[in-house]
C-alpha positions as CSV (number, residue, x, y, z in Angstrom):
1,M,-12.7,74.6,0.3
2,H,-16.0,76.7,0.9
3,H,-18.9,74.6,2.0
4,D,-20.8,74.7,-1.6
5,A,-17.7,73.7,-3.8
6,L,-18.1,71.7,-7.1
7,P,-17.5,68.7,-7.3
8,T,-14.5,68.0,-9.2
9,F,-15.6,64.9,-12.1
10,I,-11.9,63.1,-13.0
11,I,-12.4,61.7,-16.2
12,I,-9.4,59.9,-17.3
13,I,-8.9,58.5,-20.7
14,E,-6.1,56.3,-22.6
15,P,-4.8,59.0,-25.4
16,T,-5.6,56.9,-28.2
17,H,-9.3,56.9,-27.8
18,L,-9.2,60.5,-27.1
19,K,-7.5,61.5,-30.3
20,E,-10.0,58.9,-31.9
21,L,-12.9,60.6,-29.9
22,Q,-11.7,64.5,-31.1
23,S,-11.3,63.4,-35.2
24,N,-15.2,62.1,-35.3
25,V,-17.5,64.3,-32.7
26,W,-20.4,62.7,-33.8
27,N,-18.8,59.0,-33.4
28,E,-22.1,57.1,-31.0
29,E,-19.3,54.6,-29.4
30,P,-19.0,54.7,-25.8
31,F,-15.1,54.5,-25.5
32,P,-14.5,53.1,-22.4
33,S,-12.9,55.2,-19.4
34,K,-12.6,56.3,-15.8
35,L,-14.2,58.7,-14.0
36,V,-13.1,59.7,-10.4
37,V,-15.6,61.8,-7.7
38,D,-14.8,61.5,-4.4
39,N,-12.0,59.4,-4.6
40,I,-14.6,57.1,-5.8
41,P,-13.4,55.4,-9.6
42,Y,-16.2,54.3,-12.0
43,E,-15.9,52.3,-14.9
44,V,-17.8,54.1,-17.4
45,G,-18.1,54.9,-22.2
46,I,-17.4,58.3,-22.8
47,T,-19.1,60.2,-25.9
48,Y,-19.8,63.6,-26.8
49,R,-23.7,64.7,-27.3
50,G,-25.8,67.6,-28.5
51,D,-26.1,68.6,-31.8
52,H,-24.3,71.8,-33.6
53,I,-23.0,72.0,-30.1
54,R,-20.0,69.1,-30.9
55,K,-18.1,72.3,-33.1
56,F,-17.9,74.1,-30.0
57,R,-13.9,73.9,-28.4
58,K,-15.6,73.2,-25.7
59,K,-17.4,69.7,-26.4
60,S,-20.3,68.3,-23.9
61,Y,-20.1,64.5,-23.0
62,R,-22.7,62.1,-22.4
63,I,-21.2,59.2,-19.5
64,D,-23.0,55.8,-19.9
65,F,-22.2,53.7,-16.5
66,G,-23.7,50.7,-18.6
67,A,-26.4,50.1,-15.5
68,Y,-28.0,51.3,-13.4
69,N,-25.3,53.7,-10.9
70,R,-27.0,54.4,-7.4
71,D,-24.3,57.4,-6.8
72,F,-25.8,59.3,-9.9
73,E,-29.3,57.2,-9.3
74,G,-29.3,56.9,-13.6
75,R,-28.0,54.5,-16.1
76,E,-25.8,57.7,-17.8
77,I,-25.3,61.5,-17.0
78,H,-25.5,64.2,-19.4
79,L,-22.5,66.9,-19.0
80,N,-22.9,70.2,-21.2
81,A,-20.0,72.5,-21.5
82,E,-22.7,75.9,-21.6
83,F,-20.2,77.0,-24.2
84,R,-21.8,80.1,-25.3
85,D,-24.4,80.7,-22.2
86,P,-22.1,83.8,-20.8
87,S,-23.1,83.6,-17.2
88,L,-23.5,78.9,-17.5
89,I,-26.6,79.4,-15.2
90,R,-28.9,79.7,-18.1
91,N,-30.3,76.2,-18.4
92,K,-30.0,75.7,-14.9
93,L,-31.5,78.5,-13.7
94,S,-35.1,77.0,-16.4
95,F,-34.5,74.1,-15.2
96,D,-35.4,74.6,-11.4
97,F,-37.9,77.7,-12.7
98,F,-40.0,74.9,-14.4
99,Q,-40.3,72.8,-11.5
100,T,-41.1,75.7,-9.1
101,I,-44.3,76.6,-11.3
102,G,-45.5,72.8,-11.2
103,S,-43.9,71.2,-14.3
104,I,-41.7,68.3,-14.5
105,S,-37.7,68.7,-15.7
106,P,-33.9,67.4,-15.2
107,D,-32.5,67.8,-12.4
108,C,-29.1,69.3,-13.0
109,K,-25.8,71.2,-10.9
110,H,-22.7,72.1,-11.4
111,V,-19.9,70.2,-11.6
112,F,-16.0,70.9,-12.7
113,I,-14.5,68.6,-14.8
114,E,-10.4,67.5,-15.4
115,L,-9.9,65.4,-18.1
116,N,-6.7,63.3,-18.0
117,G,-5.2,66.2,-15.9
118,K,-6.1,69.0,-17.6
119,P,-8.9,71.6,-16.2
120,M,-12.4,71.3,-18.5
121,G,-13.8,73.7,-16.6
122,V,-17.7,74.1,-14.9
123,Y,-19.9,72.0,-16.6
124,L,-23.1,71.6,-16.3
125,Q,-24.5,67.4,-15.0
126,L,-28.0,66.8,-16.2
127,E,-30.4,63.8,-15.3
128,S,-31.0,61.7,-18.4
129,V,-35.1,62.1,-19.1
130,D,-35.6,57.9,-19.1
131,D,-37.6,55.6,-17.4
132,L,-35.4,56.3,-14.2
133,F,-36.6,60.0,-14.5
134,L,-39.9,58.9,-14.5
135,Q,-39.7,56.6,-11.2
136,K,-37.8,58.4,-9.5
137,R,-40.8,61.3,-9.7
138,Q,-43.4,58.4,-8.7
139,L,-44.7,58.6,-12.3
140,P,-46.1,55.9,-13.7
141,Y,-43.9,53.8,-16.8
142,G,-44.7,55.3,-20.5
143,P,-43.2,56.0,-23.8
144,I,-40.9,59.1,-24.3
145,F,-39.9,60.5,-27.6
146,Y,-37.3,63.5,-28.0
147,A,-37.8,66.0,-30.2
148,T,-34.5,66.1,-31.7
149,N,-35.3,68.8,-34.5
150,Y,-37.4,71.6,-36.2
151,H,-40.0,69.0,-37.5
152,A,-41.1,68.4,-34.0
153,N,-43.7,71.4,-35.0
154,F,-47.5,69.5,-34.3
155,S,-47.7,70.3,-37.6
156,L,-47.7,68.5,-40.9
157,L,-45.5,70.8,-42.6
158,T,-42.2,71.6,-41.5
159,P,-41.9,75.3,-40.3
160,R,-40.7,76.2,-44.0
161,Y,-43.6,75.1,-45.2
162,N,-42.6,72.2,-46.5
163,P,-45.0,68.4,-46.4
164,K,-42.6,66.7,-43.5
165,P,-41.3,62.9,-44.1
166,S,-43.3,61.3,-41.8
167,F,-45.7,61.9,-38.8
168,L,-42.6,60.7,-36.4
169,S,-40.1,63.1,-38.7
170,G,-38.2,64.9,-35.8
171,Y,-38.6,63.2,-32.9
172,V,-36.9,60.3,-31.4
173,Q,-38.0,56.9,-29.2
174,K,-35.9,56.6,-25.8
175,I,-38.4,54.2,-24.4
176,G,-41.4,52.7,-25.7
177,N,-42.5,50.5,-28.8
178,D,-44.0,50.8,-32.8
179,D,-47.3,51.1,-30.8
180,D,-46.4,53.7,-29.0
181,N,-44.5,55.0,-32.5
182,R,-48.5,55.2,-33.7
183,D,-50.1,56.6,-30.4
184,L,-47.6,59.9,-31.1
185,E,-48.5,59.4,-35.3
186,M,-51.9,59.6,-33.9
187,L,-52.2,62.6,-31.9
188,I,-50.0,64.4,-34.7
189,Y,-52.6,63.8,-37.2
190,K,-55.1,64.8,-34.5
191,V,-54.4,67.8,-34.2
192,N,-53.8,69.0,-37.8
193,T,-57.8,67.2,-38.7
194,I,-59.9,67.8,-35.1
195,P,-62.5,70.6,-36.5
196,R,-62.6,73.5,-34.4
197,S,-65.7,73.3,-32.6
198,D,-63.9,69.6,-31.1
199,F,-60.5,70.6,-30.8
200,G,-61.2,71.6,-26.7
201,E,-63.0,68.5,-26.0
202,E,-61.0,65.9,-27.8
203,I,-57.8,66.9,-27.5
204,A,-58.1,67.2,-23.8
205,R,-57.9,63.5,-24.4
206,C,-54.6,63.3,-26.1
207,V,-52.7,65.7,-24.1
208,D,-53.4,66.8,-20.5
209,I,-53.6,70.3,-20.7
210,E,-52.5,72.4,-17.7
211,K,-49.7,70.6,-17.6
212,Y,-48.8,71.2,-21.5
213,L,-50.2,75.1,-19.8
214,L,-47.5,75.3,-17.2
215,W,-45.0,74.3,-19.6
216,L,-45.8,76.9,-22.4
217,C,-45.9,79.0,-19.6
218,G,-42.0,78.2,-18.9
219,V,-41.2,78.6,-22.3
220,V,-42.3,82.0,-23.0
221,C,-41.9,83.2,-19.4
222,T,-37.6,81.6,-20.4
223,Q,-38.0,83.1,-23.9
224,N,-37.0,79.9,-24.9
225,Y,-37.4,80.8,-29.4
226,D,-36.8,77.2,-30.3
227,G,-38.5,75.7,-27.2
228,F,-42.0,75.0,-29.3
229,I,-40.8,72.5,-32.0
230,H,-37.8,71.3,-30.4
231,N,-35.9,71.4,-27.3
232,Y,-38.3,69.3,-25.3
233,A,-39.1,65.7,-24.5
234,M,-42.3,64.0,-24.4
235,Y,-43.8,61.9,-22.2
236,Q,-47.1,59.6,-23.0
237,N,-48.5,58.9,-19.0
238,G,-48.6,55.1,-18.8
239,E,-51.8,55.2,-16.8
240,T,-53.7,58.1,-18.0
241,K,-52.4,57.9,-21.8
242,L,-52.3,62.3,-22.0
243,Y,-49.2,63.2,-23.5
244,Q,-46.8,65.9,-21.5
245,M,-43.9,68.1,-22.1
246,I,-40.6,68.2,-20.4
247,P,-38.1,70.8,-21.3
248,W,-34.3,70.5,-22.5
249,D,-31.8,72.3,-23.4
250,Y,-32.5,75.7,-22.3
251,D,-29.6,77.3,-22.3
252,A,-30.7,79.7,-24.6
253,T,-33.0,81.7,-22.5
254,W,-33.1,85.1,-20.4
255,G,-31.9,87.2,-22.8
256,R,-29.7,85.4,-25.2
257,D,-30.1,83.2,-28.3
258,W,-28.5,80.2,-29.0
259,N,-25.7,81.7,-30.2
260,G,-25.4,83.8,-27.2
261,Q,-27.0,87.3,-28.8
262,I,-28.9,89.3,-27.3
263,M,-32.8,88.7,-28.0
264,E,-35.4,91.2,-27.4
265,Y,-37.7,90.8,-24.4
266,N,-40.6,90.9,-26.8
267,Y,-39.3,88.7,-29.1
268,V,-41.4,85.7,-28.2
269,P,-45.3,86.6,-27.9
270,I,-47.4,85.8,-25.6
271,E,-49.1,83.5,-27.2
272,G,-45.7,81.5,-28.2
273,Y,-45.2,79.4,-31.1
274,N,-46.3,75.5,-32.1
275,T,-50.0,74.2,-34.4
276,L,-51.0,72.2,-31.2
277,T,-50.3,75.2,-29.3
278,A,-52.3,77.8,-31.4
279,R,-55.4,75.1,-31.8
280,L,-55.1,75.2,-27.5
281,L,-55.3,78.7,-27.2
282,D,-58.1,78.9,-29.5
283,V,-60.4,77.3,-27.5
284,K,-61.9,80.0,-25.2
285,D,-61.6,78.1,-22.0
286,I,-58.1,76.3,-22.7
287,R,-56.5,80.0,-23.7
288,N,-58.6,81.9,-20.4
289,Q,-56.4,79.0,-18.4
290,Y,-53.2,79.2,-19.4
291,R,-54.1,83.4,-18.7
292,L,-54.8,82.7,-15.5
293,L,-51.7,80.0,-14.7
294,L,-49.4,82.6,-16.8
295,E,-51.0,86.2,-14.4
296,E,-50.1,84.3,-11.3
297,I,-46.6,83.3,-12.2
298,L,-46.2,86.9,-13.5
299,E,-47.3,88.1,-9.5
300,T,-45.0,84.9,-7.8
301,S,-42.2,83.3,-9.8
302,F,-41.7,84.5,-12.7
303,T,-40.1,87.7,-10.6
304,V,-37.1,89.7,-9.5
305,A,-38.0,89.0,-6.2
306,A,-38.4,85.3,-6.8
307,L,-34.5,84.8,-8.9
308,E,-32.3,87.2,-7.7
309,P,-31.5,85.7,-5.0
310,R,-31.2,81.8,-6.6
311,I,-29.1,84.1,-10.0
312,T,-26.9,85.6,-7.1
313,N,-26.0,82.3,-5.0
314,L,-25.7,80.1,-8.5
315,Y,-22.9,83.1,-9.0
316,K,-20.9,82.5,-5.8
317,Q,-21.4,79.0,-6.3
318,L,-19.3,79.2,-9.6
319,R,-17.3,82.2,-9.8
320,P,-14.2,81.1,-8.0
321,Y,-14.3,78.3,-10.4
322,L,-13.9,80.6,-13.3
323,S,-10.3,81.8,-13.5
324,L,-9.7,77.5,-14.0
325,D,-12.0,77.2,-16.7
326,P,-9.9,78.0,-20.1
327,Y,-12.8,78.4,-22.4
328,K,-13.8,81.1,-19.8
329,K,-11.1,82.8,-18.0
330,K,-11.2,85.1,-21.0
331,S,-14.6,86.2,-20.4
332,I,-14.8,86.6,-16.5
333,N,-15.7,90.3,-17.3
334,M,-18.9,89.5,-19.4
335,F,-20.0,86.6,-16.7
336,D,-19.8,88.9,-14.2
337,S,-22.5,91.4,-16.3
338,E,-24.6,88.6,-17.1
339,P,-26.5,88.7,-13.6
340,D,-27.8,92.4,-13.9
341,F,-28.4,91.8,-17.5
342,I,-30.8,88.5,-17.2
343,L,-32.6,90.3,-14.1
344,R,-32.9,92.8,-16.7
345,F,-34.5,91.3,-19.3
346,I,-36.9,89.6,-15.9
347,S,-37.8,93.0,-15.5
348,D,-38.9,93.4,-18.8
349,R,-40.2,90.3,-20.1
350,N,-42.6,90.3,-16.6
351,I,-43.8,94.0,-18.1
352,Y,-44.3,92.7,-21.6
353,L,-46.4,89.6,-20.8
354,R,-48.1,91.6,-17.9
355,R,-49.3,94.4,-20.7
356,H,-49.8,91.1,-23.4
357,L,-52.4,89.0,-20.4
358,K,-55.3,91.4,-22.2
359,D,-54.8,89.4,-25.3
360,L,-55.9,86.2,-24.4
361,I,-59.2,87.8,-23.6
């Protein structure tokens, strides 16, 4: 194989267990199985992962090592099928982009999976966002919440304008205790009740403003429509007590939606969405800070020149494996035309956002 060959993950599971897994896709109890990488066997538990993606033909998996695994630098990893993304690279391109602009995001890389001797195709191996994620980045221990549905919009109402059943509706606590739940409830209460005149000063005691704005730049550039009210994790720094956002599930980006359909480059406005974003950008100084950050990103990182080499490299790496992927081998032509599609999106989106920087003055 050539130098940037994909690692092969061989998963072995008892046929009876595999049948059970397939017959109930919502099962959360891991089935005992073996993962073999580079001829090293690991005893693991396996389940499907994700929400609507569990219904797809090409399933995504969560691999549970039971304890910290040194080789994988974690207790668990996620293996994403990227089924609806014809390029297979949108998630990876997004997370790497977030890191480039100074926002934290999960590390990830492509792998090739075989299950009980059958090729399953190209997958994205994703780091879990947990206490080990924080340790790896030398960040202080602190609570982490996953925004699991659209109720995580920082409002007191759902996106359909119904009252929420609770302040924490839309969130699942990954790490933390009851006090941390109360802290997050308090944040959501404050976002909705601090008077306009005091908002900038008060919210700076709860939210890491610069990190929030960098995250906002990332969502606005990649145009993840759901990313404002869903598809993120929230981390509260244990020392500063300030919250920051971590992106998750970014396959519906770079000009396509979660169905893989075209999303026009001007679909998401420069101000983004959600109640917290709206209130932050209502503060003149914060709005200005956002404009300057975004302006710099539009000149440096979010450009065809900066992103083209990354896209080309990922493509060269994945291309030989496409004909071995039972779910993708019929759509190789589409795969081949996606780099141009993504680059055109970057070019159009960049021009669109530059044109609207003046709206932020």
